[in-house]
Structures are given as structure tokens and as C-alpha cells.
N, C-alpha and C positions, 0 to 999 in steps of 0.2 A: 294618349290616341295614337296602336299603330298607322302609317299610310295607309290605305284605302284598298281597296284591292278592286269593291267594285261600288259607281256612281249610278244610281238613278234619279235626274233629274227634270221635276216638271211632267208624270206621267201621266199617262190617260190612255184609255184606251175601256175602247163600245166596241160592238157586236154589230151590225143591224138583222137585227131579223122576222121577214114577213110586212118590213117598214114599220120595226119599229125601234124604235136603237138602244138597247144593251147597257150603259155602262157600268161601266166595271171600279176603272183608273182614274180619279180628276187631281189632278196637280198630286200624283200620289212624290215624293224623295225616298228617299233611300241608305244611309250610307254602310257599309258593313268595310272595318279596316281586315286589313292581310290576319292570318292567324284565326278569324275571327271565328265563336261554335252560336252561333244562332238560333234558335226555335221558333219558327212565324205558329201563333194559335190564331181562330177567332172559329166565328159560324161558317156554319155551311152555304157557302154559296156565297161567303165576301170575299171569294176570290186569292182568295191562299196559293192552289193551284198552275190559277189563269200568273201568279206572280215570280214559281218557282221556272216554267213556258220563256216564262219573258227572262227570266236572265238566264238558259240555260244553251235561249238564242232557238227556243222550240218557235216560238213569239217573234212577234216589232209590236213594240205598240204603234199610236195612235198618235200620238205628240207625245212633246218629248222623248231625252233620250240619258240610254246608257253608256256608264266606258265602264272599262274591263281592263286592269292594271294598267291606266294612265292613257288609253287606246276606246274608241266610238268605237262599239260595236254593234248596236240595231240597224245602223245604216249601209254598211255591211253586207257583198253579193249573197245568192243561194250558194253558189260554188264555195267562197270563205267563211259565209257562215256556213259554214259543212264545218269545214275545217278546224273552226275556234272551237264547234263541238266537240268535233274527236279529239282534240292539246290541251283540253283545257278545263273540261267538262268531264263531274263523272254521273252517274246518279243514278240512286238508288229508290230502289217504289216495290210496293208493301206487298208487292204478291208478285215479288222477283225478278217477274219474265227473263225465266230461263227458258236455254229453246232441250224439251224434250228428250229428243233423242245423241243430244250432243253430251261427255264425261264435263264435271267440271273447268280439265285444263282448256277442254274445245272450247268451253261459254265465258271464261275467264279470256283463252286467247281473239275473241267477235272483236272485241274495239285495231286487236292491232291488226284485224286483215285490212286496215284503210289507210293504214301505215311506208312504210319506204321499207318497214325492217327485214331482219328474209327469216329462211323461218328459226336459227339459232338463235337468234334472238331476241324472238317474238318465244320459242321456247325455255329463257331467262329469268323473262318476264317473269309470264307467270308461275314459273318456280316460285319467284320473288317474291311473288304475292297472294299463291296458296299456303303460305308459309306464314307474310304477317298475318293473315287465318287461322291463323295453325290448322289446316287440315291438307294437308299438303297426302297421310296419308289417306284420305278420297277424291282424286286425280282424277282418277283414274276410271267413276262410282257418278249414274247418270240419278237427271236430280229425284229420277220416283226412288233413287236406295240412300236417297238421303233427308232427316230431316226438315220438319224449316228451320231450323237456325241456324242450320247445318243450309242450305237453303239459301238465305238471306249473304251467309258465309260467303257462298262463289261468286255472288252480284257484287256484294265488295270487293271482295278481289279486283271482278271484274270490272267494279266502276274503278281503281285505284291503281288498272294494268299500267294504262296509259301516263301515271305518273300530271295523275290531273290538278293546277292548285285549286282546281275549288269541288267540293261538295252535295248537289242541291239531291237528297234524301227528304218521300214524299211518300207518309207513314211510315217510317220503315220499321218500324213495336206492331204495325192493327194485327198482324195475323196469327201475332205472335204467345206467350202465354208468358204472366208473369218473369218468372224469371228465367227462361232463356232470351227478353227484351230486354231483360238486364241485362246479359250478355252483349249482345248486337251493340249498346249505345254504349256501353264499356269501350266498346271496342274502336266506336266510332272516335269519343275522347282520347282512347291509345292517340286512332288518325289527325286530330289535331296537334295536340300533347307533344305527341313525341314525331311530327314527319309533318308539324307548320300545317295538311287543311285546313284547310277554312272549311267551316263546311253551313248550313241555309235546310235545317229541320222542320220538311210544314207536321204536325203529331193534331190530334186531340185529344192528347197526356199530356196532364200536367205532372206526372210521374217523369217519363221518357224529357218531361223540359228545364225538366234537373239536371241534369244532364248534363245541359250549354250552356254557359258561360248567361248570355241574358233574352233574356224572351221582346218577343212583340205581338202585341194584342191586330190580327186584324180587322176592324167594323169598318163594315160599308166603304170600303173605300182610302182608312182613313188607317191608321199607326197612334199606337200607347204601348210604352215599354212600363217593363216591370223586368230589373234585373234578381234572379233566382241565382247570379252565383256567390252573394251570403251567406 
């Protein structure tokens, strides 16, 4: 097995609402090797999105620890956690989350505005990212002028423009037809295989999960694994 990029150790996560404690995870362990492509499946309410939020530093565990690239990240200060997210994590969502008033290129550039890169370096990064997703000819188009599949490719370009090690995908094809979904999933496979991106993808679709190297089933805060790579 490759060296681990992500290690979750004895993770607990609970929320308190109206004096009631809602437990999502207790004693959850997870290892994601570098350059893995893992699909997370499970029933509604099983904690899939909470898991992505923990992996991406959007949320913190109630107990346990999260290691990323050999360093603990769950106990970072808010400013250092924000820097970690900006430099190491790319997010891809079901509904694209593009800014409607910005062009494709401007949407892709957004994560770079949090860095120290100058305008010329940002333009080069944006150009490369759009080339990778085959959208160079749509750089000046706004989201309303793009199809759903093209908007998701813009979102993928935005996710990879800062060259993160990890891509977190929350139902990335849930709003797309089957053919377009296949194109997006093939693109994720290419990012994993050719660019070495580690990918964790939440999906409810078994067909989408088949594009991953392995599938983890999350239910009642526990994992079971079914390898679909064969």
C-alpha cells in the first residue's frame, strides 16, 4: 500500500441540539493512501457529508485526530486551518457553486486570490487548469452560457488550480445526465491517474462509484469496504 495521505484516528463527532446529543461518529478510523480514488456510499444521514467536512478542515472532530501528509491538522488555529484548506484541498460540489456574474476564468481564479501569486502567475495557472478540463475556448463565458457539464468542468478547474493534493467531491455528478456524468468521472480518473490527485468522492450512484479504485460503505458511523476496481 502507498504511503498514507490521510489518517483518521478514533474520530468521534457529535452535535448538541436542544440538550439532545446527536452522535455521527464514534471511534471511526480511516486511511487514504496517496493517489487513491475512493468512493464513499451510504444511506442518507450516515455521515458522508460530515466526513468530507472533517477531511477538508471545514469541521473539527469532537475527539480523535486527523493527520494530513504526516501532520496533525484538526488542532490548527483557524488561520492556519484556512491556509491548509487553500493550499491542500480542492472542493467539487453537486451544484457547481460558481459565481454567476464572473466568467469561467474568473471563477477558476477565485482560490488564487487567497494566495501571494501575482496577476501574471494567476493567469497562467487559470489557463493551465482550463486546458486540463478542455474548456480553454469557454474562458470568457459566464455560467449561464455553459451547459451543466461545462459548469462542472469549470468547478473542477477551480478545484485543481492551486494544485492541491486532495480533491473532495460531494455528489459531483448528481445534477448531470448519465453521458455527461461519465465524462466528468472519466476526467476525475485522469486527474487521479495522470496528475496523482488523491480523490475522496461521496456518491449515491453505484455506477459513479465504479470509476473509483475502491468503495467504502458508511452506515451508522461505521465503514465496510467493497473493492470495485477489479
